[in-house]
Residue, then its C-alpha position, 0 to 999 in steps of 0.5 A: x500500500x505504501x508503494x501506491x500512496x507515496x508517489x501520489x503524496x509526492x505528486x501532491x507535494x510538488x503540485x502547482x496547486x499546493x505551491x500556489x496555496x503556499x504562496x497565497x498564505x505567505x502573501x496573506x501573512x506579509x500583508x497582515x504584518x505590513x511587511x515589504x517584499x524582501x528577498x534574502x540574498x546569499x553571496x560568496x565572494x569567490x563564487x562566480x554565480x554570486x558575482x554575476x547575480x550581484x551585477x543584475x540586482x540593481x536593475x532587478x530592484x528597478x523593475x520590482x518593488x523589492x528590498x534585499x537582505x544581504x547575507x555574506x557566506x564563505x564556508x561550503x557545507x562539505x557534505x553538499x560538495x563531493x568535489x569542490x575543486x571541480x565545482x569551482x572550475x565548472x562554475x567559472x566556465x558557466x560564469x564566462x558563458x552566462x556573462x557573455x549571454x547577458x553582457x556582464x563583466x567577467x574575467x578571463x582567468x579565475x581570481x588568485x586571492x589566497x584563502x586568508x585574503x578572501x576571508x579578510x575581504x569577506x569580513x568587509x562584506x559582513x561589516x557592510x551588511x549592517x549599514x546602507x549601501x551594501x549593494x553598491x559597496x559589495x559590487x565594487x569589491x567583487x569587481x576588484x576581486x574578480x577583475x584585477x590581478x597582481x599588485x594592481x588588484x591589491x592597490x584597488x582593494x586597499x582603497x576599498x577595504x578598511x584595514x581595521x576590519x580586514x586585519x581583524x577578520x576573526x571578529x566577524x567569525x560569529x557574524x559569518x557563522x550566523x549567516x551560514x547557519x541561517x542558509x542551512x536552517x532555511x533549507x539550502x547549501x548553495x551561494x548566489x541564492x535568493x530566498x523569497x516567500x519560502x522559495x529558492x532561486x539560484x542566481x541568474x539560472x533561476x531568476x526567471x522564476x522569481x520574475x514570473x512570480x512577481x509578474x503574477x502578483x502584478x508588481x512590475x514597475x515598468x508596466x512590462x511583464x517580459x521575462x529577461x533571464x530566460x536566454x539560456x533556453x529561449x532559443x533552444x533548438x531554434x536554429x534554422x535548418x541550414x545550420x544542421x548537418x549536411x551530406x555535403x559536410x566533411x568529416x565525422x560529426x561529434x557525438x553528444x556524450x552524456x554521463x547519466x544516472x537513473x536516480x537523478x531527476x536532472x538526468x531524466x530532464x537532460x535525457x529528454x532534452x538531449x534527445x531533442x537536441x540530437x534529433x534537431x541537429x542530426x548528431x549522435x547521442x551516447x548515454x553512459x550510465x553510472x551508479x547513483x551517489x548513494x549506491x557508490x557509498x556517498x551521501x546526499x543530505x535530505x536538504x539537498x534532495x528536497x530542494x532538487x525535487x522542487x527545482x526539477x518540478x518547475x524545470x519539468x513544467x517549463x519544458x513540458x516534461x511530466x514529473x512528480x509521481x515518483x517511485x524512487x528506484x534506489x537499489x534494485x530498481x536501478x540495478x535491474x534497469x542497468x542490467x537490461x541496458x546492453x540488451x536494449x542497445x543491441x536492439x537499437x533501443x537503448x535511449x528509448x529504454x532509459x527514457x522509459x525507465x526514467x519517465x516511469x520512476x519520475x513521473x508515473x510512480x512505476x516500481x522498476x524493482x518489481x517484475x510487473x513494473x519493469x515489464x511495463x517499462x521494457x515493453x513500451x520501449x519496444x523490447x521483448x520481456x521474455x528475452x529481457x527477464x533472464x538477463x536480470x541475473x547478469x551483473x556484468x553491467x557493474x564493470x561498464x558502470x564503474x568504467x563510465x564513472x572513471x571516464x567521467x572523472x577523466x573528463x574533469x567532471x564529477x556529477x550527473x548529468x554531465x555532457x561532452x561534445x568535442x571540447x565542450x564539457x558541462x555539468x547539469x542540464x542547465x548548460x545544454x545551451x553550451x552544448x548546442x553552441x558547440x554543435x552549431x559551431x561544429x556543423x557550420x565549420x564542417x559545411x563551409 
């Protein structure tokens, strides 16, 4: 009975109906207390996404009657970041892409400040939190930190920073701890986060959802309800046919390679969208499954999984992908599907089978660990259950799953979904636009 009820409860929990009910209650409470539309903003000096977000907040406040409660953070929650160095490297590449997309400032090389220097500068940001002008002051400091190099950078920073503060950074340690504790208490772990009315919005990547919410409340101050921060997907698969692969082109076209996990809901979205991308530009798509983190004896804290479920729901709704009736495939559900992947590939139906499995567990509440559930997933992908069922006893898939993981690490990537196209390597379904850019450039060069 629990297997029948739980997916429906999750579907209710992630429904737009319940989301709208929560929003109405939040707004009613705000009005009753005569409170302003306040957005809590968590910023980290050495975070590329924080730097970009800070650059657009002034314009955002001109469009909507919101005030900002700035909270500076610095220390990463270790259990949330399994590969912090790779995360930072990827964030820098993402930052460069987003800066170009939105015409924002961004360096060609990461800042070289030491950990102690970064902590000193963070103390200055903390000091500014409790006085007017944080946004302007912080932006000036972020600019100097990210754009300057060498002695020139230090000279600029020395003019901005009060040495009485920077040389006594330890005096701000409790203030910093309070901000980081509040971030965790409110239910998150990333910086460049905006928290408004009980919901989270991650930097420029998710600012469109806050725009939409404020537009629905008729709060736009310039009479325009246009969404600005949707450029990463606005023109997805929108290039004209003459940019696609041509028989007159020369050379072998690159394949999109995706590292994928059945237990990752972002992987589910990425698979659906990557298939659309591959079909549109007529390029191959190769999916390489890996074991989920928990099955590799890693940890996924509840705070992280809770935010991911809510975030995937709104992303899925945006792209018209069904999501919400969830039957967690952890353990046998994953293993049984992986055991049949080679069989599906041998029939030319590997991608269809993986999408059938992902859609089943993430949107239909189908139990992939049961024979009846797995049979349904197999047969609707066009495969023969009588041929597939005996293959469930073969665990040779564990060799290629671990080899795929080693290959993922060899690409200087760490999580799923990750995608590679030629020299373009990205983490997350958010950056399929970078893969699309790589395809367009590649195909244009091959047809010249």
